[in-house]
MIPADO-736527 format. One record per residue (C-alpha): z, y, x. Coordinates in pm, whole numbers, padded with zeros to 5 digits, always signed. Layout:
N
ZYX;...
//
This chain:
314
+06725+08976+14215;+06736+08992+14593;+06842+09256+14838;+06542+09319+15061;+06600+09509+15384;+06277+09618+15553;+06297+09687+15923;+06028+09911+16068;+06171+10007+16407;+06485+09965+16622;+06800+10131+16495;+07168+10135+16586;+07295+09878+16335;+07220+09559+16531;+06903+09385+16414;+06718+09498+16726;+06520+09180+16787;+06411+09169+16424;+06308+09531+16429;+06108+09489+16748;+05926+09194+16593;+05831+09410+16294;+05952+09139+16058;+06114+09202+15719;+06459+09059+15657;+06571+08942+15316;+06933+08941+15208;+06949+08723+14899;+07242+08756+14669;+07292+09037+14422;+07170+08991+14066;+07237+09348+13954;+07156+09698+14073;+07321+09829+14388;+07521+10140+14308;+07690+10199+14643;+07646+10107+15010;+07883+10164+15302;+07881+10083+15674;+08194+10005+15871;+08280+10261+16141;+08181+10019+16420;+07838+09970+16261;+07871+09592+16243;+07930+09539+15870;+07738+09654+15566;+07906+09650+15224;+07709+09658+14898;+07860+09723+14555;+07667+09589+14259;+07654+09579+13882;+07673+09198+13910;+08051+09265+13945;+08059+09170+14315;+08081+09325+14658;+07891+09163+14941;+07961+09197+15312;+07678+09155+15560;+07700+09105+15936;+07439+09340+16082;+07549+09315+16446;+07309+09042+16557;+06938+08974+16571;+06933+08864+16208;+07144+09006+15924;+07351+08750+15743;+07581+08744+15444;+07943+08704+15547;+08105+08671+15206;+08094+08769+14842;+08404+08937+14704;+08498+08879+14343;+08784+09021+14140;+08639+09313+13953;+08571+09227+13589;+08294+09483+13548;+08016+09649+13747;+08126+09782+14085;+08041+10150+14116;+08156+10245+14463;+08270+10107+14797;+08416+10300+15093;+08559+10200+15432;+08876+10333+15590;+08829+10527+15913;+08978+10246+16125;+08742+09995+15964;+09018+09746+15883;+09009+09801+15509;+08782+09922+15234;+08821+10026+14873;+08608+09962+14566;+08599+10105+14215;+08464+09970+13889;+08385+09987+13522;+08701+09777+13477;+08898+10102+13537;+09054+09978+13862;+09044+10059+14230;+09086+09763+14461;+09154+09756+14833;+09039+09475+15059;+09108+09343+15408;+08782+09339+15603;+08892+09062+15842;+08931+08795+15573;+08784+08959+15263;+09105+08918+15068;+09211+09166+14801;+09518+09364+14900;+09583+09587+14598;+09467+09637+14243;+09528+10000+14154;+09551+10095+13786;+09586+10432+13618;+09243+10558+13521;+09149+10511+13156;+08772+10484+13204;+08510+10392+13466;+08613+10478+13822;+08283+10615+13949;+08379+10723+14299;+08633+10639+14567;+08695+10766+14920;+08946+10718+15203;+09093+11022+15376;+09014+11043+15750;+09370+10946+15843;+09366+10648+15606;+09680+10761+15424;+09516+10862+15096;+09254+10728+14858;+09079+10973+14628;+08903+10870+14308;+08674+11020+14045;+08651+10880+13695;+08470+10899+13363;+08813+10988+13223;+08730+11325+13390;+09018+11315+13638;+09038+11338+14016;+09334+11145+14152;+09503+11068+14483;+09660+10730+14561;+09882+10574+14827;+09681+10288+14984;+09999+10113+15098;+10158+10053+14757;+09886+10169+14519;+10103+10434+14358;+09947+10752+14224;+10028+11051+14441;+09878+11314+14215;+09639+11369+13928;+09476+11679+14073;+09303+11787+13755;+09005+11728+13532;+08636+11806+13523;+08500+11910+13184;+08305+11581+13168;+08284+11259+13371;+08372+11301+13739;+08116+11116+13951;+08210+11135+14316;+08464+11253+14572;+08439+11327+14944;+08691+11439+15207;+08627+11700+15475;+08632+11567+15832;+08980+11711+15891;+09110+11570+15562;+09238+11906+15441;+08986+11946+15160;+08837+11722+14895;+08523+11792+14690;+08416+11639+14360;+08111+11664+14135;+08085+11602+13763;+07893+11602+13442;+08021+11953+13368;+07773+12081+13632;+08062+12192+13852;+08152+12120+14211;+08525+12149+14261;+08709+12195+14588;+09066+12066+14615;+09346+12150+14857;+09475+11806+14959;+09805+11915+15113;+09871+12163+14834;+09770+11910+14568;+09579+12174+14374;+09233+12305+14292;+09106+12560+14541;+08760+12661+14413;+08507+12597+14138;+08151+12621+14265;+07921+12721+13980;+07544+12718+13989;+07406+12381+13883;+07242+12403+13543;+07292+12033+13462;+07527+11756+13577;+07623+11765+13946;+07565+11406+14058;+07664+11411+14423;+07846+11620+14682;+07928+11599+15053;+08060+11823+15326;+07797+11955+15566;+07837+12044+15935;+08183+12195+15881;+08463+12213+15626;+08333+12546+15493;+07995+12400+15401;+07952+12187+15090;+07619+12041+14978;+07555+11916+14626;+07277+11773+14409;+07231+11780+14035;+07009+11689+13746;+06863+12038+13765;+06677+11875+14061;+06806+12114+14322;+07005+12082+14642;+07262+12358+14671;+07456+12464+14980;+07789+12637+14924;+08015+12861+15127;+08363+12739+15038;+08553+13049+15152;+08323+13279+14957;+08309+13037+14664;+07939+13087+14616;+07598+12937+14677;+07444+13026+15013;+07113+12839+14986;+06908+12632+14742;+06635+12373+14801;+06394+12218+14553;+06295+12139+14293;+06309+11769+14385;+06053+11528+14236;+06310+11328+14039;+06674+11330+13930;+06882+11285+14250;+07172+11041+14254;+07249+10966+14619;+07336+11216+14893;+07447+11175+15254;+07495+11402+15554;+07469+11284+15916;+07681+11476+16163;+07493+11306+16446;+07145+11395+16324;+07254+11716+16150;+07039+11612+15855;+07077+11558+15483;+06935+11261+15291;+06866+11231+14917;+06749+10945+14693;+06649+10979+14329;+06579+10796+14008;+06207+10750+14077;+06294+10599+14415;+06203+10908+14616;+06378+10937+14952;+06386+11266+15139;+06551+11381+15460;+06618+11749+15518;+06682+11970+15816;+06884+12246+15655;+06716+12506+15876;+06387+12435+15700;+06282+12502+15342;+06109+12170+15285;+06184+11804+15350;+06127+11687+15707;+06058+11332+15587;+05987+11164+15255;+05901+10817+15127;+05938+10615+14811;+06073+10280+14698;+05930+10174+14362;+06269+10133+14198;+06533+10386+14089;+06767+10477+14374;+07141+10531+14326;+07290+10560+14674;+07198+10650+15030;+07368+10648+15370;+07257+10717+15725;+07252+10452+15994;+07478+10509+16292;+07202+10670+16497;+07096+10909+16221;+06740+10778+16249;+06756+10540+15954;+06868+10565+15593;+06983+10278+15374;+06933+10299+15000;+07043+10092+14701;+06813+10036+14403;+06795+09936+14039;+06601+09617+14117;+06892+09479+14319;+06744+09562+14657;+06867+09761+14949;+06622+09908+15197;+06649+10045+15545;+06397+10320+15608;+06323+10462+15951;+06299+10840+15930;+06108+11074+16161;
//
């Protein structure tokens, strides 16, 4: 299966000449679904994590995207990839129960971090680069030292698989979502749980911080988007129902918009001041992950058929 990136208009990831020419670009490589996509802070490198057990790095700074290298080492499907804030390193997590860190400059593995006893579904770097957070099917949320790979703290457990973790912009808070339908907020400095946000009726599949550290946005298999007030510990707004089970969620601070992708391949972009999606489209393959381009005018999604697509949003 190939990764197919369709360019419909200029966007701030490079690829300007290709976009202007209205030509599709094909990135051939992955033979399994893409479960996670990340862009380096400088916007020049795209990383894709796949169930073919590999991570691929793509140079997207020029007129044509090109594969830089394929990273091997994981012995099972790769579930997540995340860059450090300085862009010099990135982390990945896998079915093989490990977290691995990599040097972006040469693609070499730096650390293999062990401790989880089941799939590591989600991984994230803190804004200062001093902590890695992980979420696992063993139900736990853990913090790690990216220098030596040692566990800093097992913060606690969800009641079922933990799917994802995300830091606030100031690094003081961490949020996680899990199969127990809960969104949990963690005090990073205090190494403890701060809040349990209850409202989803089925598994909470994704969570991010919104425009500030007091705003958390989550999605779940109840097909709703929920906005939470962290201080109050309660839901402040709800959107939906969505047309399919949502798996990928992203928030753009630049565009002040939210993006969602779901299992039927539906993509939607939301202005949180409105009650309906500002933009929607569909890729005819289940979608698992979504991120915004640097300009906030594009979204990049990863799909079951091994493709990634860049969609220009209005």
